Structures are given as structure tokens and as C-alpha cells.
N, C-alpha and C positions, 0 to 999 in steps of 0.2 A: 589167827594170824593176820587177817586183813585189818583189824582194828588197831595193829600195832604199826601198820604202813600209811594209815590214812593221816595221822599228823606229819608225819614226814613228807607226805605229798602236798599238804596244805602249805607247808613251809616252803617247799620248793616253788609253789606256783605264785606264794607271795612276794619271794624273792625275784622271780622273772618278771613280776609284774612291775616291782620296785625298778629294777633296771629298765625296763621298756619305758617307763615314765620319766626317768631321769635323763634319758638319752637327748641331747640339744638339737635344735633345729641344725640340718647339716647340708642344705643345698639352698642356693640363691640363685634365682634366674635374673638375667639382666637384659632389658630390651629384648626384641621379637624380631622375626623375619618381616612383619608389617609395620614396625616402628624401630629400625635397627639405630645404631650409633653411626654418624657418618664422619668420614674424613673428607676436608674441602681444601682445594688450592684455588687460590683467587676467587672466593666465593662459588666455585663448581665443584659438587660431589665425585670425589674420585673413587670411594670404596666404602664399604658398610659391613657392619659386624653384629652380632648379638650372642648370647652363649648363657653359660652358668657355672657357676664357682661352687664346689662341693667338698664335704669332707669324706674322703675316699676309704672308707672302712677303719677310721680311726688311725690311719697311717701317713696320709698325704694330704694336702689341699691340691684341688684339681681344678685346673682352669680349661674349660672346654668351650671353644668359640667356632661359629661358623663365619666365614668371610666371604666377600664378594668383590671382585672389581669392576667398577662401572666404567672404565675405561680401558678395556681389555686390548693389550698388544703396546699398551704405554708403559708408563711405570709399574711395578709391581706394589702389592699390598702386604702387610702383615700385622698381625696382632700382638701386642706386647702386654705381658703382665709382670707387675712388680709385685712379689710375695711379702707381704708385711704379717707379722705377728704381733699381739699384746701379750706382755707377760713382763716376767722380771728379765733384765738383761743387762751386760756390763757397761753399755752405754747410758745408762740413765739411772737416777736414783729411785728405786722401788720399782714400778711398772710404768711401761710406755709401749708404743707402737713403735717398732723398729724394721727396716728393710732387710729381708733375708738373701734374695736373688732377684734378679730379673730374669725372664726367658721371653723368646719370640716364639711365634709359629713359624713353618714355612712360609716362604713368599709364594704370591700367587698371582696370576694376570688372568685368572679364569672369570668369565660373566656367568658362572654358576656359584652356588654356594659350597664352599670347601671347607670341611670340618678338620679340627685339629686340637689336639690337647697338650698341656704340659702341667707336671707336678712338681710339688716340693714338699719334702717330709716336714710332717707338722714338729714345730718346735716343742721340747721337753718341758721347758718351763712357761710355755704360753698358755694362755685362755682362749684366745681368738684368733681367726685367720682371715685376712683382708686379700682380696685381688684390687690391684691399682691399675685398670685394664683400659686400652686404648688401641685403635687402628691407626697404623701410619703408610702414607705413601712414601716408598723408598725411592730416593733422589741421589744420584750420583754426585753432582756437584754444589748441591744446597743443602741446608738443613731441611731433614725431612717434615713435611706436615702432618700433624697427628690430631685425632679427634678430641673431645672432651673425654673425660674419664668416668667409667663406670666403677663404683667402689662396693662389691659385693662383700658381705661379712658374715662370719659364722662363728658360732662359740663351740667350743669341743671340751 
């Protein structure tokens, strides 16, 4: 009896190994607490951020960030993520990068690292997801100054 099950177990082990090897890279870390992305106003740093962008269980693209207000008590800061996907889309011939949605974290004026996350379902016709991520200082009467962009990308 045991001889009949060995080929089936070997086939199962081979298929599990194949699935594990076929999984794409799914997390991209951008910047760090010791080397964050900064937002400046008139050459003075106002806020900083770092984080990671990852495939959350083949269901959604997750943007997790830590943000820090360097001028607490002044204008708040927040992290913004544009969720882009690469694949077939009605707005292009063939495949292209297209913007799905933009989401913002909570605003903070804390002089401590504040963690927040935003997600977007993976696009069915997509092959890759990209976060177009920056930190901005929120201003009431002027355009919000924002940092340079982090562009983490993963395949799915």
C-alpha cells in the first residue's frame, strides 16, 4: 500500500516546490528611518517618511509608511500614494502603466514616527504594481510642498 502513495506524494511535493519557486518578489522597501524621504519648504525640512510597498496575499497592493513631522505644532504632514498598474488597459494600445487611484494617510503633526497604511486591490489585467509615493506638508492657503517620489514596484 505504501508504494502506491509514494508517486502521488512525490508529485505533490514537486508541484508545491514549483509554486513556491514561481512566486514573484512581493515587497519593496523604500528609504529607512536613518535615510528617509524629506519634504522641504524654503529649503527647511518639514517632514520625513519611509516605508514599504508590497503584495498583500495576491489580493491588494499595500503601501505602509512611517511619517514624522519635523515642525510639530505647525502644518501637518501626510504621505500620498498613487497606485499604478502595468498591464492591459482601455486607455492604451496593448500594455502600459496606468493610474488606478490616489490615497493619503492620516495627517499628523507628531514628532514621533506614525505608522499608517493604504491598500488597493490588484488589477485583474495587471502584471506589476507601482507606488508613486511622497510626503507633503498640508498648507491652508498655498500649494502643498511635497518631496521627491519613491517608486517601489513589484510583479504579481
